[in-house]
C-alpha positions in Angstrom: -9.2 39.9 -14.1 -12.2 37.5 -13.9 -11.5 36.8 -10.2 -11.4 40.5 -9.5 -14.8 40.9 -11.2 -16.3 37.9 -9.4 -15.0 39.2 -6.1 -16.6 42.6 -6.8 -19.9 40.8 -7.6 -19.7 38.9 -4.3 -19.1 42.1 -2.3 -22.0 43.6 -4.1 -24.2 40.6 -3.2 -23.1 40.9 0.4 -24.0 44.6 0.6 -27.3 44.0 -1.1 -28.1 41.1 1.2 -27.2 43.2 4.2 -29.6 45.9 3.0 -32.4 43.5 2.2 -32.1 41.8 5.6 -31.1 44.8 7.6 -33.7 47.4 6.7 -36.7 45.2 7.7 -34.8 44.0 10.8 -34.1 47.6 11.9 -37.8 48.5 11.4 -38.9 45.5 13.4 -36.5 46.5 16.2 -37.9 50.0 16.2 -41.5 48.6 16.3 -40.6 46.2 19.2 -39.1 49.1 21.1 -42.3 51.2 20.6 -44.5 48.2 21.7 -46.2 48.0 18.3 -45.4 44.3 18.0 -45.8 41.7 20.8 -42.7 40.6 22.7 -42.5 37.2 21.0 -41.5 39.1 17.8 -37.9 39.1 19.1 -37.6 35.3 18.3 -38.2 35.6 14.5 -36.2 38.8 14.4 -33.2 37.1 15.9 -33.5 34.2 13.5 -33.8 36.7 10.6 -30.7 38.5 11.8 -28.7 35.2 12.2 -29.7 34.1 8.7 -28.6 37.5 7.3 -25.2 37.4 9.1 -24.6 33.9 7.7 -25.4 34.9 4.2 -23.3 38.1 4.3 -20.3 36.3 5.7 -20.7 33.6 3.1 -20.6 36.2 0.3 -17.7 38.0 1.9 -15.8 34.7 2.1 -16.5 34.1 -1.6 -15.3 37.7 -2.4 -12.0 37.1 -0.6 -11.4 34.0 -2.7 -12.6 35.6 -6.0 -15.6 33.3 -6.5 -18.7 34.4 -8.3 -21.8 34.7 -6.0 -23.7 32.0 -7.8 -20.8 29.5 -8.0 -19.1 27.3 -5.4 -15.6 27.2 -7.0 -13.5 29.5 -9.1 -13.9 29.5 -12.8 
């Protein structure tokens, strides 16, 4: 039961991370497309997106194993 709960918390952390990273990234893409930000803004945006993908995949991997988001191993 504890692994199921820890897995749920890891999925929740992945969704929350995706939202926290995705909303500003989406806004930055829209601003870049509208020429409100200089072209060099793509570089930090790509780095932000890459960091977000790594974090979301890490939380999803933890969720598949039933590991709490703040732990490295099962309880």
